[in-house]
C-alpha positions as CSV (number, residue, x, y, z in Angstrom):
1,X,0.0,0.0,0.0
2,X,1.2,3.5,-0.8
3,X,0.6,5.8,2.3
4,X,0.5,9.6,2.1
5,X,1.0,11.2,5.4
6,X,0.8,14.9,6.3
7,X,3.3,15.6,9.1
8,X,2.7,18.6,11.4
9,X,5.4,18.7,14.1
10,X,4.1,21.9,15.6
11,X,5.6,23.6,18.7
12,X,7.8,22.7,21.7
13,X,8.7,19.1,21.8
14,X,6.6,18.4,18.8
15,X,9.5,18.0,16.3
16,X,11.4,15.6,18.6
17,X,8.5,13.3,19.3
18,X,7.3,13.3,15.7
19,X,10.8,12.3,14.6
20,X,10.6,9.1,16.7
21,X,7.1,8.3,15.4
22,X,8.5,8.6,11.8
23,X,11.2,6.0,12.7
24,X,8.5,3.6,13.8
25,X,6.4,4.2,10.7
26,X,9.4,3.7,8.4
27,X,10.3,0.4,10.2
28,X,6.7,-0.8,10.0
29,X,6.4,0.0,6.3
30,X,9.7,-1.8,5.6
31,X,8.5,-4.8,7.5
32,X,5.1,-5.1,5.7
33,X,6.2,-3.9,2.3
34,X,4.3,-0.5,2.2
35,X,5.6,2.7,0.7
36,X,5.2,5.9,2.5
37,X,5.6,9.6,1.6
38,X,5.6,12.5,4.0
39,X,4.6,16.1,3.4
40,X,5.5,18.5,6.1
41,X,3.4,21.5,7.1
42,X,3.6,24.2,9.8
43,X,1.0,24.8,12.5
44,X,0.6,26.7,15.8
45,X,3.2,29.2,17.0
46,X,5.7,28.0,14.4
47,X,3.2,28.8,11.7
48,X,2.4,32.2,13.3
49,X,6.1,33.1,13.2
50,X,6.3,32.1,9.5
51,X,2.9,33.3,8.1
52,X,1.0,35.1,10.9
53,X,-1.6,32.3,10.7
54,X,-1.7,29.4,13.1
55,X,-3.2,27.1,10.5
56,X,-2.1,28.4,7.0
57,X,-4.0,27.5,3.9
58,X,-1.0,25.6,2.6
59,X,-1.0,23.4,5.6
60,X,-4.7,22.7,5.1
61,X,-4.1,21.8,1.5
62,X,-1.4,19.3,2.6
63,X,-3.8,17.7,5.1
64,X,-6.6,17.4,2.6
65,X,-4.4,15.8,0.0
66,X,-3.0,13.2,2.4
67,X,-4.4,9.9,3.7
68,X,-3.8,10.8,7.4
69,X,-2.2,13.5,9.5
70,X,0.4,12.9,12.1
71,X,0.5,15.9,14.5
72,X,2.9,16.8,17.4
73,X,1.8,19.6,19.7
74,X,0.7,23.2,19.8
75,X,1.5,25.9,22.4
76,X,4.0,28.5,23.2
77,X,4.5,30.5,26.5
78,X,4.9,33.7,24.5
79,X,1.2,33.5,23.8
80,X,0.1,31.8,27.0
81,X,1.4,34.7,29.0
82,X,-0.1,37.4,26.8
83,X,-3.9,37.7,27.4
84,X,-4.1,40.5,24.8
85,X,-2.6,38.4,21.9
86,X,-4.9,38.6,18.9
87,X,-3.7,35.4,17.3
88,X,-2.9,32.2,19.4
89,X,-1.5,28.8,18.5
90,X,-4.5,27.0,19.8
91,X,-6.7,28.8,17.3
92,X,-4.9,26.8,14.7
93,X,-5.9,23.5,16.3
94,X,-9.5,24.6,16.5
95,X,-9.4,25.8,12.9
96,X,-7.8,22.5,11.8
97,X,-10.6,20.5,13.5
98,X,-13.3,22.6,11.9
99,X,-11.9,22.5,8.4
100,X,-11.1,18.8,8.4
101,X,-14.4,18.0,10.0
102,X,-12.8,16.2,12.9
103,X,-15.9,15.7,15.0
104,X,-14.7,12.8,17.2
105,X,-11.6,12.4,19.4
106,X,-10.8,8.8,20.5
107,X,-8.6,8.5,23.5
108,X,-7.9,4.9,24.7
109,X,-6.7,4.6,28.3
110,X,-5.1,1.4,29.5
111,X,-2.2,0.5,31.8
112,X,1.2,-1.1,31.3
113,X,1.7,-3.9,33.8
114,X,5.3,-2.8,34.5
115,X,4.2,0.8,35.1
116,X,1.1,0.6,37.3
117,X,3.2,1.5,40.3
118,X,4.0,4.8,38.6
119,X,0.4,6.0,38.9
120,X,-0.3,8.2,41.8
121,X,-3.4,6.0,42.4
122,X,-3.2,2.7,44.3
123,X,-2.2,-0.2,42.1
124,X,-5.3,-2.2,42.8
125,X,-7.4,0.7,41.5
126,X,-5.6,1.1,38.2
127,X,-4.3,-2.4,37.3
128,X,-6.5,-3.7,34.5
129,X,-8.2,-0.3,33.7
130,X,-9.1,-0.3,30.0
131,X,-11.6,2.2,28.6
132,X,-11.9,4.7,25.7
133,X,-13.1,8.3,25.9
134,X,-15.0,9.6,22.8
135,X,-15.0,13.4,22.9
136,X,-17.1,15.6,20.6
137,X,-14.6,18.0,18.9
138,X,-16.3,20.6,16.8
139,X,-19.2,21.9,18.9
140,X,-19.9,23.2,22.4
141,X,-18.4,26.1,24.1
142,X,-15.1,26.1,22.1
143,X,-17.0,26.9,18.9
144,X,-20.3,28.5,20.1
145,X,-21.3,32.0,19.0
146,X,-21.6,34.7,20.2
147,X,-18.2,34.8,21.9
148,X,-16.2,37.8,23.0
149,X,-15.9,40.7,25.3
150,X,-18.0,43.8,26.0
151,X,-16.8,47.1,24.6
152,X,-15.7,48.3,28.0
153,X,-13.7,45.1,28.5
154,X,-15.4,44.3,31.8
155,X,-17.5,41.4,30.7
156,X,-16.6,38.3,28.6
157,X,-18.9,35.6,27.3
158,X,-18.8,32.2,25.6
159,X,-21.8,30.3,24.2
160,X,-22.2,26.5,24.5
161,X,-24.2,25.3,21.4
162,X,-25.1,21.8,20.2
163,X,-27.5,20.6,17.6
164,X,-29.2,17.3,17.7
165,X,-27.5,16.2,14.6
166,X,-24.0,16.8,16.2
167,X,-25.0,14.8,19.2
168,X,-26.4,11.9,17.2
169,X,-23.2,11.7,15.1
170,X,-20.9,11.4,18.1
171,X,-23.1,9.2,20.2
172,X,-23.7,6.8,17.3
173,X,-19.9,6.3,17.4
174,X,-20.1,5.7,21.1
175,X,-22.7,3.0,20.7
176,X,-20.7,1.3,17.9
177,X,-17.5,1.2,20.0
178,X,-19.4,-0.1,23.0
179,X,-20.7,-3.0,20.8
180,X,-17.1,-3.8,19.8
181,X,-16.0,-3.8,23.5
182,X,-18.0,-4.7,26.6
183,X,-21.4,-3.3,25.7
184,X,-21.3,-0.5,28.3
185,X,-21.7,3.2,27.4
186,X,-21.4,6.0,29.9
187,X,-22.8,9.4,28.7
188,X,-21.3,12.2,30.7
189,X,-23.2,15.5,30.9
190,X,-24.5,18.2,33.3
191,X,-28.2,17.8,32.6
192,X,-29.2,19.1,36.0
193,X,-27.9,22.5,35.0
194,X,-27.2,22.9,31.2
195,X,-29.8,23.0,28.4
196,X,-27.3,21.5,26.0
197,X,-26.7,18.6,28.3
198,X,-30.4,17.9,28.6
199,X,-30.5,17.8,24.8
200,X,-27.6,15.3,24.9
201,X,-29.5,13.1,27.4
202,X,-32.8,13.3,25.5
203,X,-31.1,12.4,22.2
204,X,-29.2,9.4,23.6
205,X,-32.5,8.1,25.2
206,X,-34.1,8.3,21.8
207,X,-31.2,6.4,20.2
208,X,-30.7,3.7,22.9
209,X,-33.6,1.3,21.8
210,X,-31.7,0.8,18.5
211,X,-28.8,-0.7,20.5
212,X,-30.5,-3.1,23.0
213,X,-27.3,-5.0,23.7
214,X,-25.6,-1.8,25.1
215,X,-26.1,-0.9,28.7
216,X,-26.3,2.9,28.9
217,X,-25.7,4.9,32.0
218,X,-25.8,8.7,32.4
219,X,-23.4,10.4,34.7
220,X,-23.0,14.1,35.7
221,X,-19.5,15.4,34.9
222,X,-18.6,16.1,38.5
223,X,-19.4,12.6,39.5
224,X,-17.6,11.2,36.5
225,X,-14.5,13.2,37.5
226,X,-14.5,11.6,40.9
227,X,-15.3,8.1,39.6
228,X,-12.4,8.2,37.1
229,X,-10.1,8.4,40.1
230,X,-12.0,6.2,42.6
231,X,-13.1,3.4,40.2
232,X,-11.4,3.7,36.8
233,X,-12.2,0.1,36.0
234,X,-15.9,1.0,36.1
235,X,-15.7,2.5,32.6
236,X,-15.7,0.9,29.1
237,X,-16.8,3.6,26.6
238,X,-17.3,7.2,27.7
239,X,-18.9,9.7,25.3
240,X,-19.2,13.4,26.1
241,X,-19.2,16.9,24.8
242,X,-16.2,19.0,23.9
243,X,-15.1,20.8,27.1
244,X,-16.0,18.0,29.5
245,X,-14.0,15.6,27.3
246,X,-11.0,17.9,27.2
247,X,-10.8,18.0,31.0
248,X,-11.7,14.3,31.8
249,X,-9.3,12.8,29.3
250,X,-6.4,14.8,30.7
251,X,-7.5,13.7,34.2
252,X,-7.5,10.1,33.0
253,X,-3.8,10.3,32.2
254,X,-2.9,9.9,35.8
255,X,-4.2,6.3,35.6
256,X,-1.3,5.3,33.4
257,X,1.2,7.4,35.4
258,X,2.2,9.8,32.6
259,X,0.7,12.1,30.0
260,X,3.4,10.8,27.7
261,X,1.8,7.4,27.3
262,X,-1.6,8.3,25.9
263,X,-2.3,8.5,22.1
264,X,-5.4,9.7,20.4
265,X,-7.2,9.8,17.0
266,X,-9.4,12.5,15.7
267,X,-11.7,11.2,13.0
268,X,-14.4,12.8,10.9
269,X,-15.4,14.0,7.5
270,X,-12.1,14.5,5.7
271,X,-8.6,13.4,6.7
272,X,-8.2,11.9,10.1
273,X,-5.5,13.2,12.5
274,X,-3.4,11.3,15.0
275,X,-1.7,13.0,18.0
276,X,-0.5,12.5,21.6
277,X,-2.8,14.0,24.2
278,X,0.0,16.0,25.9
279,X,0.9,19.5,25.1
280,X,4.0,21.1,23.7
281,X,6.0,21.0,27.0
282,X,8.2,24.0,26.0
283,X,10.5,23.6,29.0
284,X,11.8,20.3,27.5
285,X,12.0,21.4,23.9
286,X,15.4,20.6,22.3
287,X,16.7,18.7,25.4
288,X,16.0,15.2,24.0
289,X,14.2,14.1,27.2
290,X,10.5,14.1,26.1
291,X,8.5,10.9,26.2
292,X,7.8,9.8,22.6
293,X,5.6,6.8,23.4
294,X,2.2,8.5,23.1
295,X,3.2,9.8,19.6
296,X,4.5,6.4,18.5
297,X,1.3,4.8,19.8
298,X,-0.7,7.5,17.8
299,X,1.2,6.2,14.8
300,X,-0.1,2.7,15.7
301,X,-3.6,4.1,15.8
302,X,-3.0,5.7,12.4
303,X,-2.2,2.3,10.8
304,X,-5.3,0.8,12.4
305,X,-7.9,3.5,11.9
306,X,-6.7,5.4,8.7
307,X,-5.3,2.4,6.8
308,X,-7.0,-0.6,8.3
309,X,-3.6,-2.2,8.8
310,X,-4.2,-4.0,12.1
311,X,-1.1,-6.1,12.1
312,X,1.1,-3.1,11.4
313,X,-0.4,-1.2,14.3
314,X,0.0,-4.3,16.6
315,X,3.7,-4.5,15.6
316,X,4.3,-0.9,16.9
317,X,2.4,-1.6,20.1
318,X,4.4,-4.7,20.7
319,X,7.7,-2.8,20.2
320,X,6.5,-0.1,22.7
321,X,5.6,-2.9,25.2
322,X,9.2,-4.2,24.8
323,X,10.6,-0.8,25.4
324,X,8.6,-0.3,28.6
325,X,9.4,-3.8,29.9
326,X,13.1,-3.4,29.1
327,X,13.2,0.0,30.9
328,X,14.2,1.8,27.7
329,X,12.1,4.9,28.6
330,X,12.5,8.6,29.2
331,X,13.0,10.3,32.5
332,X,9.3,10.8,33.3
333,X,8.7,7.0,33.8
334,X,12.3,5.8,34.3
335,X,13.3,3.8,37.4
336,X,16.3,4.6,39.6
337,X,17.5,7.4,37.3
338,X,18.0,4.9,34.4
339,X,16.5,7.3,31.8
340,X,17.2,7.2,28.1
341,X,17.1,10.1,25.6
342,X,14.1,10.5,23.4
343,X,16.1,9.6,20.3
344,X,17.4,6.3,21.8
345,X,13.9,5.3,22.8
346,X,12.8,5.9,19.3
347,X,15.7,3.9,17.9
348,X,15.0,0.9,20.2
349,X,11.3,0.8,19.2
350,X,12.1,1.0,15.5
351,X,14.7,-1.7,15.8
352,X,12.2,-4.0,17.5
353,X,9.6,-3.5,14.8
354,X,11.9,-4.8,12.0
């Protein structure tokens, strides 16, 4: 198979972790006889510096002409610390999601046996945890209009907006994934307060009879936030709106012990995008210490979801498992100070794929 991949390294540690994922992709393609071509584009603060636009039209064209997008990270403290900035890196991410129609973010959460002790939660709570969060990506408060500030600058406002069609689209995916897993779907909302959440709950109740084998439960977001920590093994498939999903999936990262272990896939109407869930970690940029495993596992998801090459994705996962079991890991999850540079972790994984 001939694979065309758009590569958007982005900001901070993005270029370093993307480089390691490319090593894994190349080794996998060599093993299975696939050809791969990469086209690079700029996004985020890097793109602002080059063009003034965090998601330039040229980058969008590259994404649209590719089979999948491999994305690093967005974010730069120059903009984080400037509330008056008119253009921000994160606007590029939102624009990319909107233009590519990336309405669903899939974030699997599972533990490595050899790393469960790294979680701040007790081992008996996290060992065996295995669930997937499906987050709606193109609606809700991040995109709702009107949005802005009053003329005197003393008031700011954001609108949370959802249509029934948007809710059906994402929840249909939730039901389908529940049927592929353990037939349990948790719908997270705030229906006791928010009108949009009541529309979510009403819509799922209408859909549920078409999936009689799926056990559906409804959970307020504050309860879900507590239960993720208290009983992470309670969950199988979680589906929720944009902002709740953003917060809960980052919270779920503590189950594995590091943000650097969790991949994600954003799928939708046009080209699907694959990225680690962590940010740009600017403090580590250029130091060769960032954990590349989430990005490499995102490449595994790319083979599985974008190209339907299950064996290729499994080969990457197995190589990552070997890396973790052998202790060839970066400083965030290393034991007794035995940390390896980012590049050496990438080399080890690529070697173990071939």
